[in-house]
C-alpha positions as CSV (number, residue, x, y, z in Angstrom):
1,M,19.0,-16.9,5.0
2,S,21.2,-17.3,8.2
3,E,23.6,-14.8,9.0
4,G,26.4,-17.0,8.5
5,E,25.3,-17.8,4.9
6,R,24.8,-14.0,4.0
7,D,28.4,-13.3,5.5
8,R,29.9,-15.8,2.5
9,Q,27.9,-14.0,-0.7
10,P,29.7,-10.9,-2.1
11,V,28.6,-7.5,-0.7
12,A,27.3,-6.3,-3.8
13,Q,24.8,-9.5,-3.8
14,Q,23.1,-9.2,-0.3
15,P,21.3,-6.1,-0.7
16,A,19.4,-7.7,-4.0
17,V,18.6,-10.4,-1.6
18,E,17.2,-8.1,1.2
19,F,15.2,-6.8,-1.8
20,E,13.9,-9.5,-2.6
21,Q,12.6,-11.0,0.8
22,A,11.3,-7.2,1.6
23,L,9.1,-7.1,-2.0
24,S,8.4,-10.6,-1.0
25,V,6.8,-9.3,2.8
26,A,5.5,-5.9,0.7
27,V,3.3,-8.4,-2.1
28,K,1.8,-10.6,1.0
29,N,1.3,-7.5,2.6
30,Y,-0.6,-6.3,0.1
31,R,-2.5,-9.3,-0.9
32,T,-3.6,-9.4,2.5
33,T,-5.2,-5.7,2.9
34,W,-4.7,-3.8,0.1
35,Q,-5.1,-6.3,-2.8
36,T,-9.7,-6.4,-1.7
37,V,-9.9,-2.5,-1.8
38,D,-8.8,-2.0,-4.8
39,T,-10.1,-4.7,-6.2
40,E,-13.8,-2.9,-5.5
41,L,-12.3,0.5,-6.6
42,Y,-11.2,-1.6,-9.9
43,E,-15.1,-2.4,-9.7
44,L,-16.0,1.2,-8.8
45,C,-14.4,2.7,-12.4
46,Q,-15.7,-0.4,-14.4
47,R,-19.2,0.8,-13.4
48,R,-18.6,4.1,-14.5
49,P,-16.4,4.4,-16.8
50,G,-16.5,8.1,-17.9
51,Q,-14.1,10.8,-17.3
52,R,-16.7,13.6,-19.2
53,A,-19.4,13.9,-17.0
54,F,-18.8,15.6,-13.4
55,A,-21.4,13.4,-12.5
56,D,-18.8,10.5,-13.4
57,V,-15.9,11.5,-12.8
58,Y,-16.7,13.0,-9.1
59,P,-17.2,10.1,-7.4
60,K,-14.9,8.1,-8.6
61,V,-12.2,10.6,-7.7
62,A,-14.1,11.5,-4.1
63,V,-14.4,7.7,-3.2
64,I,-11.0,6.5,-4.6
65,G,-9.0,10.0,-2.9
66,R,-10.8,9.3,0.8
67,V,-10.6,5.3,0.5
68,Y,-6.1,5.8,0.0
69,A,-6.2,8.8,3.1
70,A,-7.7,7.0,5.2
71,G,-5.6,4.6,4.4
72,I,-2.6,6.3,5.2
73,S,-3.4,8.6,7.8
74,R,-3.5,5.1,9.8
75,S,-0.7,4.0,9.0
76,S,1.2,7.0,10.1
77,R,-0.8,7.0,13.2
78,A,-0.1,3.2,13.8
79,S,3.6,3.9,13.3
80,G,3.8,6.5,16.2
81,D,3.8,9.8,13.6
82,R,3.7,12.5,16.2
83,E,1.6,14.9,14.1
84,A,-1.1,12.5,13.9
85,G,-1.3,11.4,16.9
86,S,-1.6,8.8,19.1
87,P,-4.1,6.1,17.5
88,G,-6.2,7.1,21.1
89,D,-7.3,10.3,19.7
Protein backbone atom coordinates (compact mmCIF):
# COMPACT_ATOMS: atom_id res chain seq x y z
CA MET A 1 0.00 0.00 0.00
CA SER A 2 1.39 3.37 -1.00
CA GLU A 3 1.66 6.27 1.40
CA GLY A 4 -1.05 8.15 -0.50
CA GLU A 5 -3.46 5.22 -0.24
CA ARG A 6 -2.81 4.93 3.46
CA ASP A 7 -3.45 8.66 3.96
CA ARG A 8 -6.88 8.33 2.31
CA GLN A 9 -7.98 5.54 4.64
CA PRO A 10 -9.91 6.40 7.80
CA VAL A 11 -7.56 6.67 10.76
CA ALA A 12 -9.26 3.75 12.55
CA GLN A 13 -8.42 1.39 9.66
CA GLN A 14 -4.72 2.26 9.45
CA PRO A 15 -3.63 0.33 12.58
CA ALA A 16 -5.61 -2.71 11.38
CA VAL A 17 -3.86 -2.67 8.01
CA GLU A 18 -0.45 -2.26 9.63
CA PHE A 19 -1.25 -5.11 12.02
CA GLU A 20 -2.27 -7.40 9.14
CA GLN A 21 0.95 -6.58 7.30
CA ALA A 22 3.05 -7.24 10.41
CA LEU A 23 1.17 -10.49 11.03
CA SER A 24 1.76 -11.61 7.45
CA VAL A 25 5.50 -10.98 7.82
CA ALA A 26 5.57 -12.82 11.16
CA VAL A 27 3.80 -15.86 9.68
CA LYS A 28 6.24 -15.95 6.76
CA ASN A 29 9.20 -15.70 9.13
CA TYR A 30 7.80 -18.50 11.31
CA ARG A 31 7.35 -20.77 8.31
CA THR A 32 10.93 -20.20 7.15
CA THR A 33 12.56 -20.51 10.57
CA TRP A 34 10.74 -22.02 13.57
CA GLN A 35 8.14 -24.23 11.89
CA THR A 36 10.66 -27.00 11.18
CA VAL A 37 11.95 -26.81 14.76
CA ASP A 38 8.42 -26.96 16.17
CA THR A 39 7.64 -29.99 14.00
CA GLU A 40 10.64 -31.84 15.42
CA LEU A 41 9.63 -30.94 18.98
CA TYR A 42 6.05 -32.10 18.40
CA GLU A 43 7.41 -35.41 17.07
CA LEU A 44 9.52 -35.80 20.22
CA CYS A 45 6.39 -35.33 22.30
CA GLN A 46 4.48 -37.85 20.19
CA ARG A 47 7.25 -40.44 20.67
CA ARG A 48 7.11 -39.89 24.45
CA PRO A 49 3.47 -38.99 25.15
CA GLY A 50 3.51 -39.92 28.84
CA GLN A 51 3.33 -37.26 31.53
CA ARG A 52 3.70 -39.35 34.70
CA ALA A 53 7.16 -40.88 34.52
CA PHE A 54 10.25 -38.73 34.97
CA ALA A 55 11.84 -40.50 31.99
CA ASP A 56 9.03 -39.25 29.76
CA VAL A 57 8.78 -35.70 31.05
CA TYR A 58 12.39 -34.67 31.64
CA PRO A 59 13.70 -35.19 28.09
CA LYS A 60 10.89 -33.08 26.67
CA VAL A 61 11.35 -30.28 29.16
CA ALA A 62 15.13 -30.27 28.75
CA VAL A 63 15.16 -30.32 24.94
CA ILE A 64 12.30 -27.88 24.43
CA GLY A 65 13.66 -25.50 27.06
CA ARG A 66 17.14 -25.47 25.56
CA VAL A 67 15.90 -25.04 22.00
CA TYR A 68 13.79 -22.00 22.83
CA ALA A 69 16.34 -20.51 25.24
CA ALA A 70 18.98 -20.67 22.49
CA GLY A 71 16.59 -19.07 20.01
CA ILE A 72 15.70 -16.24 22.37
CA SER A 73 19.35 -15.68 23.26
CA ARG A 74 20.37 -15.51 19.63
CA SER A 75 17.55 -13.14 18.70
CA SER A 76 18.50 -10.85 21.60
CA ARG A 77 22.11 -10.81 20.50
CA ALA A 78 21.12 -10.15 16.92
CA SER A 79 19.05 -7.16 17.93
CA GLY A 80 21.98 -5.61 19.81
CA ASP A 81 20.93 -6.32 23.40
CA ARG A 82 23.87 -5.03 25.44
CA GLU A 83 23.20 -7.45 28.30
CA ALA A 84 23.34 -10.48 26.00
CA GLY A 85 26.65 -9.38 24.53
CA SER A 86 27.59 -9.01 20.93
CA PRO A 87 27.45 -11.88 18.42
CA GLY A 88 31.26 -12.05 18.42
CA ASP A 89 31.53 -12.71 22.17
